[in-house]
C-alpha atoms as a printed R data frame, in Angstrom:
    type eleno elety resid chain resno       x      y       z
1   ATOM     1    CA   UNK     A     1   0.000  0.000   0.000
2   ATOM     2    CA   UNK     A     2   1.036  3.600  -0.491
3   ATOM     3    CA   UNK     A     3   0.132  7.001   0.832
4   ATOM     4    CA   UNK     A     4  -1.294  9.216  -1.885
5   ATOM     5    CA   UNK     A     5  -1.013 13.018  -2.030
6   ATOM     6    CA   UNK     A     6  -4.338 14.711  -1.298
7   ATOM     7    CA   UNK     A     7  -5.209 17.681  -3.512
8   ATOM     8    CA   UNK     A     8  -6.003 20.879  -1.607
9   ATOM     9    CA   UNK     A     9  -8.565 23.572  -2.387
10  ATOM    10    CA   UNK     A    10  -8.369 25.600  -4.652
11  ATOM    11    CA   UNK     A    11  -6.534 23.088  -6.900
12  ATOM    12    CA   UNK     A    12  -8.477 23.082 -10.196
13  ATOM    13    CA   UNK     A    13  -8.161 19.281 -10.488
14  ATOM    14    CA   UNK     A    14 -10.709 19.048  -7.654
15  ATOM    15    CA   UNK     A    15 -13.265 20.438 -10.143
16  ATOM    16    CA   UNK     A    16 -12.850 17.498 -12.550
17  ATOM    17    CA   UNK     A    17 -15.951 15.351 -13.088
18  ATOM    18    CA   UNK     A    18 -15.121 11.707 -12.315
19  ATOM    19    CA   UNK     A    19 -15.716  9.032 -14.942
20  ATOM    20    CA   UNK     A    20 -17.460  5.733 -14.179
21  ATOM    21    CA   UNK     A    21 -15.291  2.723 -13.378
22  ATOM    22    CA   UNK     A    22 -15.594  0.352 -16.333
23  ATOM    23    CA   UNK     A    23 -14.459 -2.798 -14.503
24  ATOM    24    CA   UNK     A    24 -13.376 -3.652 -10.976
25  ATOM    25    CA   UNK     A    25  -9.767 -4.693 -11.568
26  ATOM    26    CA   UNK     A    26  -6.759 -5.361  -9.372
27  ATOM    27    CA   UNK     A    27  -5.668 -1.774 -10.078
28  ATOM    28    CA   UNK     A    28  -8.988 -0.459  -8.730
29  ATOM    29    CA   UNK     A    29  -8.684 -2.673  -5.639
30  ATOM    30    CA   UNK     A    30  -5.114 -1.429  -5.087
31  ATOM    31    CA   UNK     A    31  -6.214  2.190  -5.479
32  ATOM    32    CA   UNK     A    32  -8.965  1.593  -2.904
33  ATOM    33    CA   UNK     A    33  -6.423  0.075  -0.489
34  ATOM    34    CA   UNK     A    34  -4.081  3.042  -0.999
35  ATOM    35    CA   UNK     A    35  -6.994  5.430  -0.483
36  ATOM    36    CA   UNK     A    36  -7.898  3.736   2.817
37  ATOM    37    CA   UNK     A    37  -4.298  4.014   4.009
38  ATOM    38    CA   UNK     A    38  -4.216  7.690   2.993
39  ATOM    39    CA   UNK     A    39  -7.596  8.424   4.608
40  ATOM    40    CA   UNK     A    40  -6.705  6.720   7.905
41  ATOM    41    CA   UNK     A    41  -3.320  8.499   8.078
42  ATOM    42    CA   UNK     A    42  -4.781 11.951   7.282
43  ATOM    43    CA   UNK     A    43  -6.981 11.213   9.450
44  ATOM    44    CA   UNK     A    44 -10.409 11.244   7.841
45  ATOM    45    CA   UNK     A    45 -13.616  9.242   7.508
46  ATOM    46    CA   UNK     A    46 -14.160  9.471   3.748
47  ATOM    47    CA   UNK     A    47 -12.122  9.996   0.613
48  ATOM    48    CA   UNK     A    48 -13.092 10.273  -3.046
49  ATOM    49    CA   UNK     A    49 -10.660  9.221  -5.774
50  ATOM    50    CA   UNK     A    50 -10.879 12.757  -7.188
51  ATOM    51    CA   UNK     A    51  -9.150 14.032  -4.060
52  ATOM    52    CA   UNK     A    52  -6.081 11.926  -4.848
53  ATOM    53    CA   UNK     A    53  -6.050 12.941  -8.531
54  ATOM    54    CA   UNK     A    54  -7.726  9.780  -9.859
55  ATOM    55    CA   UNK     A    55 -10.859 11.014 -11.578
56  ATOM    56    CA   UNK     A    56 -12.967  7.881 -11.393
57  ATOM    57    CA   UNK     A    57 -16.141  7.190  -9.428
58  ATOM    58    CA   UNK     A    58 -14.608  5.535  -6.372
59  ATOM    59    CA   UNK     A    59 -15.235  6.433  -2.729
60  ATOM    60    CA   UNK     A    60 -13.815  4.863   0.421
61  ATOM    61    CA   UNK     A    61 -15.290  5.478   3.839
62  ATOM    62    CA   UNK     A    62 -15.020  4.249   7.418
63  ATOM    63    CA   UNK     A    63 -17.202  5.913  10.030
64  ATOM    64    CA   UNK     A    64 -16.264  3.544  12.867
65  ATOM    65    CA   UNK     A    65 -14.195  4.754  15.802
66  ATOM    66    CA   UNK     A    66 -11.939  1.703  15.598
67  ATOM    67    CA   UNK     A    67 -11.427  2.086  11.826
68  ATOM    68    CA   UNK     A    68 -12.598 -1.479  11.260
69  ATOM    69    CA   UNK     A    69 -15.689 -0.978   9.054
70  ATOM    70    CA   UNK     A    70 -14.328  0.028   5.641
71  ATOM    71    CA   UNK     A    71 -16.884  0.727   2.927
72  ATOM    72    CA   UNK     A    72 -16.240  1.073  -0.794
73  ATOM    73    CA   UNK     A    73 -18.636  2.678  -3.262
74  ATOM    74    CA   UNK     A    74 -17.889  2.314  -6.980
75  ATOM    75    CA   UNK     A    75 -20.037  4.227  -9.488
76  ATOM    76    CA   UNK     A    76 -22.327  5.393  -6.673
77  ATOM    77    CA   UNK     A    77 -25.702  6.991  -7.234
78  ATOM    78    CA   UNK     A    78 -27.437  8.798  -4.384
79  ATOM    79    CA   UNK     A    79 -31.165  9.502  -4.279
80  ATOM    80    CA   UNK     A    80 -32.673 11.704  -1.546
81  ATOM    81    CA   UNK     A    81 -35.487  9.913   0.313
82  ATOM    82    CA   UNK     A    82 -36.829 13.063   1.934
83  ATOM    83    CA   UNK     A    83 -37.129 16.763   1.216
84  ATOM    84    CA   UNK     A    84 -36.147 17.429   4.823
85  ATOM    85    CA   UNK     A    85 -32.601 18.708   5.172
86  ATOM    86    CA   UNK     A    86 -30.427 18.742   8.221
87  ATOM    87    CA   UNK     A    87 -27.424 21.004   8.809
88  ATOM    88    CA   UNK     A    88 -24.293 19.081   9.740
89  ATOM    89    CA   UNK     A    89 -20.835 20.451  10.424
90  ATOM    90    CA   UNK     A    90 -18.519 19.219   7.693
91  ATOM    91    CA   UNK     A    91 -14.789 19.201   7.188
92  ATOM    92    CA   UNK     A    92 -12.736 17.899   4.296
93  ATOM    93    CA   UNK     A    93  -9.263 16.471   3.772
94  ATOM    94    CA   UNK     A    94  -8.953 18.724   0.695
95  ATOM    95    CA   UNK     A    95  -9.932 21.780   2.729
96  ATOM    96    CA   UNK     A    96  -7.853 21.232   5.886
97  ATOM    97    CA   UNK     A    97  -8.766 22.973   9.131
98  ATOM    98    CA   UNK     A    98 -12.022 24.411   7.759
99  ATOM    99    CA   UNK     A    99 -15.354 23.337   9.235
100 ATOM   100    CA   UNK     A   100 -18.814 24.712   8.568
101 ATOM   101    CA   UNK     A   101 -22.438 23.646   8.481
102 ATOM   102    CA   UNK     A   102 -23.982 22.374   5.262
103 ATOM   103    CA   UNK     A   103 -27.660 21.413   4.951
104 ATOM   104    CA   UNK     A   104 -28.220 18.174   3.053
105 ATOM   105    CA   UNK     A   105 -31.098 15.692   2.716
106 ATOM   106    CA   UNK     A   106 -31.289 13.736   5.970
107 ATOM   107    CA   UNK     A   107 -32.065 10.340   4.363
108 ATOM   108    CA   UNK     A   108 -30.745  8.943   1.100
109 ATOM   109    CA   UNK     A   109 -30.608  5.727  -0.882
110 ATOM   110    CA   UNK     A   110 -27.184  4.681  -2.173
111 ATOM   111    CA   UNK     A   111 -26.712  2.366  -5.150
112 ATOM   112    CA   UNK     A   112 -23.143  1.285  -5.942
113 ATOM   113    CA   UNK     A   113 -20.788 -1.562  -6.769
114 ATOM   114    CA   UNK     A   114 -18.382 -3.130  -4.253
115 ATOM   115    CA   UNK     A   115 -14.783 -4.324  -4.771
116 ATOM   116    CA   UNK     A   116 -16.055 -7.738  -5.892
117 ATOM   117    CA   UNK     A   117 -17.987 -6.050  -8.706
118 ATOM   118    CA   UNK     A   118 -21.363 -6.757  -7.077
119 ATOM   119    CA   UNK     A   119 -24.140 -4.177  -7.093
120 ATOM   120    CA   UNK     A   120 -25.679 -3.225  -3.757
121 ATOM   121    CA   UNK     A   121 -27.946 -0.598  -2.292
122 ATOM   122    CA   UNK     A   122 -28.583  0.739   1.162
123 ATOM   123    CA   UNK     A   123 -30.494  3.482   2.891
124 ATOM   124    CA   UNK     A   124 -28.579  5.946   5.012
125 ATOM   125    CA   UNK     A   125 -29.263  8.693   7.488
126 ATOM   126    CA   UNK     A   126 -27.241 10.826   9.891
127 ATOM   127    CA   UNK     A   127 -23.453 10.775   9.394
128 ATOM   128    CA   UNK     A   128 -23.456  8.136   6.640
129 ATOM   129    CA   UNK     A   129 -25.979 10.150   4.605
130 ATOM   130    CA   UNK     A   130 -23.931 13.331   5.048
131 ATOM   131    CA   UNK     A   131 -20.632 11.643   4.264
132 ATOM   132    CA   UNK     A   132 -21.800  9.897   1.094
133 ATOM   133    CA   UNK     A   133 -23.314 13.138  -0.222
134 ATOM   134    CA   UNK     A   134 -20.118 15.031   0.614
135 ATOM   135    CA   UNK     A   135 -17.970 12.464  -1.222
136 ATOM   136    CA   UNK     A   136 -20.403 12.336  -4.160
137 ATOM   137    CA   UNK     A   137 -19.932 16.081  -4.513
138 ATOM   138    CA   UNK     A   138 -16.196 15.442  -5.014
139 ATOM   139    CA   UNK     A   139 -16.965 13.059  -7.874
140 ATOM   140    CA   UNK     A   140 -19.010 15.872  -9.423
141 ATOM   141    CA   UNK     A   141 -16.270 18.489  -9.026
142 ATOM   142    CA   UNK     A   142 -17.902 20.206  -6.067
143 ATOM   143    CA   UNK     A   143 -16.562 20.978  -2.588
144 ATOM   144    CA   UNK     A   144 -18.426 21.640   0.652
145 ATOM   145    CA   UNK     A   145 -17.118 25.223   0.645
146 ATOM   146    CA   UNK     A   146 -19.221 25.796  -2.495
147 ATOM   147    CA   UNK     A   147 -22.261 25.786  -0.193
148 ATOM   148    CA   UNK     A   148 -20.812 28.646   1.877
149 ATOM   149    CA   UNK     A   149 -21.141 32.368   1.286
150 ATOM   150    CA   UNK     A   150 -18.550 33.950  -1.031
151 ATOM   151    CA   UNK     A   151 -16.886 35.626   1.974
152 ATOM   152    CA   UNK     A   152 -16.604 32.364   3.941
153 ATOM   153    CA   UNK     A   153 -15.339 30.572   0.826
154 ATOM   154    CA   UNK     A   154 -12.639 33.225   0.273
155 ATOM   155    CA   UNK     A   155 -11.568 33.026   3.927
156 ATOM   156    CA   UNK     A   156 -11.385 29.238   3.643
157 ATOM   157    CA   UNK     A   157  -9.247 29.533   0.505
158 ATOM   158    CA   UNK     A   158  -6.818 31.911   2.223
159 ATOM   159    CA   UNK     A   159  -6.586 29.717   5.316
160 ATOM   160    CA   UNK     A   160  -5.965 26.551   3.270
161 ATOM   161    CA   UNK     A   161  -3.307 28.281   1.154
162 ATOM   162    CA   UNK     A   162  -1.563 29.480   4.334
163 ATOM   163    CA   UNK     A   163  -1.786 25.978   5.837
164 ATOM   164    CA   UNK     A   164  -0.372 24.439   2.621
165 ATOM   165    CA   UNK     A   165   2.568 26.874   2.555
166 ATOM   166    CA   UNK     A   166   3.341 26.059   6.184
167 ATOM   167    CA   UNK     A   167   3.151 22.306   5.493
168 ATOM   168    CA   UNK     A   168   5.553 22.709   2.537
169 ATOM   169    CA   UNK     A   169   8.047 24.628   4.722
170 ATOM   170    CA   UNK     A   170   7.897 21.884   7.348
171 ATOM   171    CA   UNK     A   171   8.433 19.190   4.688
172 ATOM   172    CA   UNK     A   172  11.530 21.018   3.367
173 ATOM   173    CA   UNK     A   173  12.886 21.395   6.919
174 ATOM   174    CA   UNK     A   174  12.429 17.659   7.564
175 ATOM   175    CA   UNK     A   175  14.321 16.754   4.356
176 ATOM   176    CA   UNK     A   176  17.370 18.790   5.410
């Protein structure tokens, strides 16, 4: 397995629309494994392939505290099951250190393919519903900061750019 670099807002590659996975291959399974390793190390609870510069419809997620319930969604489709929305504070590995509330449908149906190439569906609410919608946005070239006001989005951009510069300085210092 390998750690993958996570793209940071405002990188334009995060705006790329992901293409469907044509077949579940060993390369797809390896990418999923690398994405889990990257997500756990970051640390995070969900990661879309778009965030690691692979623009295919692949999402990994693990909402468990012990990090022992990995979920994979290939070519996912999400359908809201209610018009009722619920605000939930979101963060994102591509928008480090920024958190804000986003209102999303509180119950959804997810249809996807697993790593064995089998289709499945499930209904989700609460954190799973929020997380799958958040990751689906990545596959569609959208970020949670797009739901914020222009002022909040600009502040987030500036904060992420400052954080990224600091992280680069620390990486150079470690290499010396």
